[in-house]
Every structure is written in C-alpha cells, then in structure tokens.
C-alpha positions as CSV (number, residue, x, y, z in Angstrom):
1,M,5.2,5.6,75.8
2,T,7.0,8.6,77.5
3,S,10.3,8.1,79.4
4,E,8.5,8.8,82.7
5,V,5.9,6.1,82.1
6,A,8.6,3.7,81.0
7,G,10.6,4.4,84.1
8,Y,7.6,3.9,86.4
9,K,6.8,0.5,84.7
10,A,10.4,-0.7,85.1
11,V,10.7,0.3,88.7
12,A,7.4,-1.4,89.5
13,K,8.5,-4.6,87.8
14,L,11.9,-4.6,89.6
15,Y,10.5,-4.0,93.1
16,N,7.7,-6.5,92.6
17,A,10.3,-9.1,91.7
18,L,12.5,-8.1,94.7
19,M,9.7,-8.7,97.2
20,T,8.8,-12.1,95.6
21,G,12.5,-13.0,95.4
22,L,13.1,-12.2,99.0
23,V,10.4,-14.5,100.2
24,L,11.8,-17.3,98.1
25,T,15.2,-16.6,99.5
26,L,13.9,-17.0,103.0
27,V,12.0,-20.2,102.1
28,S,15.0,-21.8,100.5
29,R,17.8,-20.4,102.8
30,K,16.1,-20.1,106.2
31,G,13.0,-22.2,106.0
32,A,9.2,-21.8,105.8
33,E,8.9,-20.6,109.4
34,D,11.3,-17.7,108.9
35,A,9.6,-16.8,105.7
36,R,6.3,-16.9,107.5
37,R,7.6,-14.6,110.2
38,F,8.8,-12.1,107.6
39,V,5.6,-12.0,105.6
40,F,3.6,-11.5,108.8
41,A,5.8,-8.7,110.1
42,H,6.0,-7.0,106.7
43,F,2.2,-6.9,106.2
44,R,1.5,-6.0,109.8
45,R,4.0,-3.0,109.4
46,Q,2.2,-2.0,106.2
47,H,-1.2,-2.3,107.9
48,L,-0.3,-0.2,110.9
49,E,1.2,2.5,108.6
50,K,-1.4,2.5,105.8
51,F,-4.8,1.1,106.7
52,L,-6.5,3.8,108.7
53,P,-5.1,6.8,106.7
54,G,-5.9,4.9,103.5
55,L,-9.5,4.4,104.5
56,K,-9.9,8.1,105.1
57,K,-8.1,9.1,101.9
58,L,-10.3,6.7,99.8
59,G,-13.4,8.1,101.5
60,L,-14.4,4.7,103.0
61,D,-14.2,5.5,106.7
62,G,-18.0,6.2,106.9
63,L,-19.0,2.8,105.5
64,P,-20.0,-0.3,107.6
65,H,-16.7,-1.9,108.6
66,A,-16.9,-5.1,106.6
67,V,-17.8,-3.2,103.5
68,A,-15.1,-0.6,104.1
69,C,-12.4,-3.2,104.6
70,A,-13.3,-5.1,101.4
71,Q,-13.5,-1.9,99.4
72,Y,-10.2,-0.8,100.8
73,H,-8.4,-3.9,99.4
74,Y,-10.4,-3.6,96.1
75,F,-9.4,0.0,95.5
76,S,-5.9,0.1,96.9
77,N,-4.7,-3.0,95.2
78,A,-6.3,-2.1,91.9
79,L,-4.5,1.3,92.0
80,G,-1.3,-0.6,92.5
81,G,-1.9,-2.7,89.4
82,V,-3.1,-5.8,91.3
83,K,-6.1,-7.7,89.9
84,T,-8.8,-7.5,92.5
85,Q,-12.6,-8.1,92.7
86,Y,-15.3,-7.1,95.2
87,V,-18.8,-8.2,96.2
88,A,-20.8,-7.0,99.2
89,E,-23.5,-9.4,100.3
90,S,-24.7,-7.2,103.2
91,P,-23.4,-4.4,105.4
92,R,-21.9,-7.2,107.6
93,K,-20.4,-9.4,104.9
94,A,-18.2,-8.2,102.0
95,W,-15.9,-10.2,99.7
96,V,-12.6,-9.5,98.2
97,R,-10.8,-11.7,95.6
98,Y,-7.4,-11.7,94.0
99,P,-7.7,-13.7,90.7
100,P,-4.6,-15.2,89.1
101,P,-2.0,-14.3,88.3
102,R,-1.1,-13.2,91.8
103,W,1.0,-10.0,91.9
104,I,3.0,-10.9,94.9
105,W,3.9,-14.5,93.8
106,Q,4.6,-13.6,90.2
107,G,5.4,-16.2,87.5
108,T,6.5,-19.7,88.6
109,A,7.4,-18.4,92.1
110,I,3.9,-19.4,93.2
111,C,4.9,-23.0,93.0
112,A,7.4,-22.5,95.9
113,I,5.2,-20.6,98.4
114,P,4.2,-22.7,101.4
115,R,0.6,-22.4,102.5
116,E,1.6,-20.9,105.9
117,V,3.7,-18.2,104.2
118,N,0.7,-17.1,102.1
119,E,-1.6,-17.2,105.2
120,A,0.9,-15.0,107.1
121,M,-0.2,-12.1,104.9
122,L,-3.8,-12.6,106.0
123,H,-2.9,-12.8,109.7
124,G,-0.6,-9.8,109.3
125,W,-3.1,-7.5,107.6
126,H,-6.6,-8.8,107.1
127,G,-7.0,-10.2,110.6
128,H,-5.9,-6.9,112.2
129,N,-8.5,-4.7,110.6
130,G,-11.0,-5.2,113.4
131,V,-8.4,-4.3,116.0
132,S,-7.4,-1.1,114.2
133,L,-11.1,-0.2,113.8
134,K,-11.7,-1.0,117.5
135,N,-14.4,-3.4,116.4
136,P,-13.9,-6.7,118.3
137,R,-16.7,-8.4,116.2
138,L,-14.9,-8.0,112.8
139,G,-13.0,-10.9,111.3
140,F,-11.8,-12.3,107.9
141,V,-12.8,-15.7,106.5
142,C,-10.5,-17.1,103.8
143,T,-12.3,-19.4,101.3
144,G,-9.6,-20.0,98.7
145,Q,-5.8,-19.7,98.2
146,T,-4.1,-19.7,94.8
147,V,-1.0,-21.4,96.3
148,E,-3.2,-24.4,97.1
149,G,-4.5,-24.6,93.5
150,D,-7.7,-22.5,94.1
151,A,-8.7,-20.1,91.3
152,G,-7.6,-17.1,93.3
153,L,-7.1,-15.9,96.8
154,E,-10.5,-15.0,98.2
155,G,-12.5,-14.4,101.3
156,Y,-14.8,-12.1,103.1
157,Y,-14.9,-9.7,106.0
158,F,-17.6,-10.6,108.4
159,E,-19.0,-8.8,111.4
160,Y,-20.2,-11.4,113.9
161,D,-22.9,-10.8,116.5
162,R,-20.4,-11.3,119.3
163,D,-16.8,-10.3,120.2
164,I,-14.4,-12.8,118.6
165,A,-11.2,-14.3,120.1
166,P,-7.8,-13.5,118.6
167,D,-7.6,-16.9,116.9
168,E,-10.9,-16.2,115.1
169,R,-9.8,-13.0,113.4
170,V,-8.8,-15.1,110.4
171,R,-10.7,-18.3,109.7
172,F,-10.5,-20.7,106.8
173,A,-13.6,-22.1,105.2
174,A,-12.8,-23.9,101.9
175,G,-16.4,-24.9,101.2
176,E,-17.6,-21.3,100.6
177,R,-17.2,-19.4,97.3
178,M,-17.4,-15.7,96.4
179,P,-20.4,-14.7,94.3
180,R,-19.6,-13.8,90.7
181,F,-18.0,-10.4,90.3
182,D,-19.9,-7.9,88.2
183,P,-17.5,-5.0,87.2
184,A,-20.5,-2.8,86.1
185,A,-22.1,-3.1,89.5
186,A,-18.8,-2.6,91.5
187,P,-18.0,0.8,93.1
188,K,-15.6,3.0,91.1
189,L,-12.9,5.6,91.9
190,D,-12.2,8.5,89.6
191,S,-9.0,6.8,88.7
192,A,-10.8,5.3,85.7
193,D,-10.3,8.7,84.0
194,W,-6.7,9.2,85.0
195,P,-4.0,9.5,82.3
196,E,-1.6,6.5,81.9
197,E,1.3,8.5,83.5
198,R,-0.6,9.0,86.7
199,L,-1.7,5.4,86.9
200,R,1.8,4.1,86.3
201,K,3.2,6.4,88.9
202,V,0.7,5.0,91.5
203,E,1.7,1.5,90.5
204,R,5.4,2.4,91.0
205,S,4.7,3.9,94.4
206,Y,2.8,0.8,95.4
207,A,5.8,-1.4,94.6
208,M,8.2,1.1,96.3
209,E,6.2,0.7,99.6
210,Y,7.1,-2.9,99.7
211,V,10.8,-2.0,99.6
212,R,10.3,0.7,102.3
213,S,8.8,-2.0,104.5
214,L,11.0,-5.0,103.7
215,L,14.3,-3.4,104.6
216,P,13.5,-2.4,108.2
217,T,11.5,-5.6,108.7
218,M,14.4,-7.8,107.7
219,Q,16.8,-5.9,110.0
220,E,14.4,-6.2,113.0
221,L,13.9,-9.9,112.4
222,F,17.4,-11.0,111.5
223,G,19.7,-8.2,112.5
224,P,21.5,-5.8,110.1
225,E,24.3,-8.2,109.2
226,E,22.2,-11.2,108.2
227,A,19.5,-9.0,106.7
228,T,22.1,-7.4,104.4
229,A,23.3,-10.8,103.3
230,L,19.8,-12.1,102.6
231,V,18.4,-9.0,100.9
232,G,21.7,-8.3,99.1
233,R,21.9,-11.8,97.6
234,T,18.3,-11.5,96.5
235,A,18.7,-8.0,95.1
236,C,21.8,-9.1,93.1
237,L,19.9,-12.1,91.6
238,I,16.9,-9.9,90.7
239,G,19.2,-7.3,89.1
240,L,20.8,-10.0,87.0
241,Q,17.5,-11.7,86.1
242,F,15.4,-8.6,85.4
243,F,17.9,-6.2,83.9
244,E,17.2,-7.2,80.3
245,E,13.4,-6.7,80.7
246,T,13.6,-3.4,82.6
247,Y,16.4,-2.1,80.3
248,A,14.2,-2.7,77.3
249,T,11.2,-1.1,79.1
250,T,13.2,2.1,79.8
251,G,14.5,2.3,76.2
252,A,17.9,3.4,77.7
253,A,20.9,3.5,75.4
254,S,23.5,2.7,78.0
255,F,23.8,1.5,81.6
256,V,24.5,5.0,82.9
257,E,21.2,6.2,81.3
258,Y,19.4,3.2,82.6
259,L,20.6,3.7,86.2
260,A,19.7,7.4,86.0
261,M,16.3,6.7,84.6
262,M,15.5,4.1,87.3
263,Q,16.5,6.5,90.1
264,R,14.6,9.5,88.6
265,A,11.5,7.3,88.2
266,Q,11.6,6.9,92.0
267,G,11.5,10.7,92.4
268,E,15.3,11.0,93.1
269,N,17.4,14.1,92.3
270,V,19.9,12.7,89.8
271,T,22.7,14.2,87.5
272,V,24.9,12.4,85.0
273,D,28.5,13.2,84.1
274,G,30.1,10.8,81.7
275,N,30.2,7.4,83.3
276,T,29.1,8.8,86.7
277,V,25.6,9.1,88.2
278,M,25.2,11.3,91.2
279,Q,22.1,11.4,93.5
280,Q,21.2,13.8,96.2
281,G,19.6,11.9,99.1
282,W,17.7,8.6,99.1
283,R,14.1,9.6,99.0
284,L,13.0,5.9,98.7
285,M,13.8,5.5,102.4
286,D,13.0,9.0,103.7
287,G,11.2,8.8,107.1
288,V,11.9,5.0,107.5
289,A,13.6,4.1,110.8
290,L,16.4,1.6,110.1
291,A,18.6,-0.1,112.6
292,D,21.5,0.3,110.2
293,A,21.0,2.6,107.2
294,A,24.4,1.9,105.7
295,S,23.7,-1.9,105.7
296,A,20.2,-1.4,104.2
297,F,21.7,0.8,101.4
298,S,24.3,-1.8,100.7
299,A,21.7,-4.5,100.3
300,W,19.5,-2.4,98.1
301,N,22.5,-1.3,96.0
302,A,23.1,-4.9,95.0
303,L,20.2,-4.5,92.6
304,W,22.3,-2.2,90.5
305,E,25.4,-4.3,90.9
306,G,23.5,-7.3,89.6
307,A,22.0,-5.3,86.8
308,L,25.5,-4.0,85.7
309,A,26.9,-7.6,85.7
310,A,24.0,-8.6,83.3
311,Y,24.8,-5.6,81.1
312,D,28.6,-6.1,81.0
313,R,30.2,-8.7,83.4
314,D,33.6,-7.0,82.9
315,R,32.4,-3.6,84.3
316,V,32.3,-2.6,88.0
317,L,29.9,-0.4,89.8
318,A,31.9,1.8,92.2
319,T,29.6,3.2,94.8
320,A,30.4,6.0,97.3
321,C,28.3,7.8,99.8
322,D,29.4,11.2,101.1
323,G,26.9,12.7,103.4
324,D,23.6,13.0,101.4
325,T,25.4,12.4,98.0
326,I,25.4,9.0,96.4
327,T,27.9,8.5,93.5
328,W,27.9,5.6,91.1
329,R,30.8,5.3,88.7
330,I,30.9,2.6,86.0
331,I,34.5,1.5,85.5
C-alpha cells in the first residue's frame, strides 16, 4: 500500500468517526431533539450543495426522477465506500438499500442512535429530492431502519399520480420489503476499473465533505462558542480513540510524520522541519462560509491535540495561525 493510499484510508476513517461521534455527543449532551435538528440541517445542506450537480456529473439527469434519485444514492454512496444496493421496479418506483454495517453509525454507535435522529437524514435529503427536481409528485417511502433492528436502511422513491403534501415527502411503511438485489443486473460506473489510489481518494473526499458541512451547520444551530465546545470535545475524543488505528494505517514513524501525512492526504501544502509542521492555507474549508472561522479551526484542531495525547501524554501541540500559515510544534 502506497503512502498516498494509506493517508486517504486514515483520513476517511478519522472523519467518519468524527461525524458519528458528534451525533453521539449531541444525543448525550444536548438530547435527541438537538441531535435530530443537527442531522436534518447537515443533510439538507449537503443536499442543496451536492444533489443536482451530482445528478449531472453522474449522467443521471435524463432518467425518470424516481430511478435517477435511487441511482444517485447507489452510485454516490458506493463511491464513498458505503455499502449500497439498488433495484428499479418501474420508471416510477426505484429502491435503494444500505445494508449493515451502516457507515454513518459505525460500530457500537448504532445502539445509541434514536429513531428520530436517523429519520432526520431522510427528511433532510431524501424527502427534498422532489422539491429540488421541481417534481411535486415525487416522494420517498422508508420500509426499514437499521437503528430499529431491521436488516438495513431501505426504501424507495415513488412518483405518485398526484401532487403530494410536504408531510408526505417521506413516508414509513414497515410492511414492504425491497426485492433481492442482483449485482450483475445493477447499473455500473466505470469506477469498477479505477486503481485503488483513485478509489481511496474518492472515499477520503466523501468523508471530508461531512466535516465541511458539520462545522458551519453546528455554528448556525448553536452559535460559534457552543459549537466549538461540542465539536472540540468530540474531536479530542476521536483523536484519542482513533489515533492508534490511523497511525498504524499511515505507517508513520513519529507523530510529526503522522500529522504531516494526514494533512497531505487532504490535499494540503505541508512542510516539516524537525518537530514543526507548517501548512499553507486550510483547503479542507476553502469556500465554506463560517460564522467564526477561528472557532471552527480550534474545534477541528482538537483532533490532533487528542491524537498527540494518545501518542505521548507528556507532549503538547503548540498551534499558531499567522495569516494563511498554520504551524504545529510538538513540545
């Protein structure tokens, strides 16, 4: 495995854990309602930014709307390393299924996700597809949820023969079940022939988008100060808990090398001088409107503070920002 591939895998793992951990922080520290609000706002933000451009990029914008929506989730999630299945019953009814293990609720975290928090994702994204497509007849019907003990999150996009009300854009019908998925019959992208490095880079970018969305969403919902406290606490814990795994994945020989590899894997411009890592800019958040960029950076930076504490609890990560230059010094 090349160092580039190792870095992509490590970043994807860390940011996946950060998203999951933040929802758990909200459930345990703020309550299910605030966690639901965050998940809804996070996925609605992603939907508005990614859905229509993604349909076009994937070449799905000419398909019947129900089919296009289901294929969008099938392809985009699969490219991000998320297990996904797809079946089209007709031009007006197409299924998508996320078998276990669920990417977003990784590991034992799924045991702590309330039903309404999981459903907020569907309301935030799936239920808005018809609105974005200017098709008032298109809705999503959820037929199973992993957090409720079902064998996967599944449901279908359906185009009704009438305009539907806002509260019908997402329905729940536990008695229905997706037909068996046949990989050989499913549509395919040319990604099947991509080299591993390209696939891992796409998975890394998929996870990075969650961070690009969660930071501004948290600031909008809770204000910069509380958002920094909530995200920063989560980030520190994730750094502590996932350092050993991601350090082993990168194959780094020191914390300095690890920190530099993790930033380079995100496309950052990094140099190393002894115990100092310098970075020009913060490409991760380029183009993202933040209420308080310094607070968002402080919260995110807690990842590396937690990671260093796991590496050596007696060392300190001294961080300085001077214009576009970020400097980390391990002392």
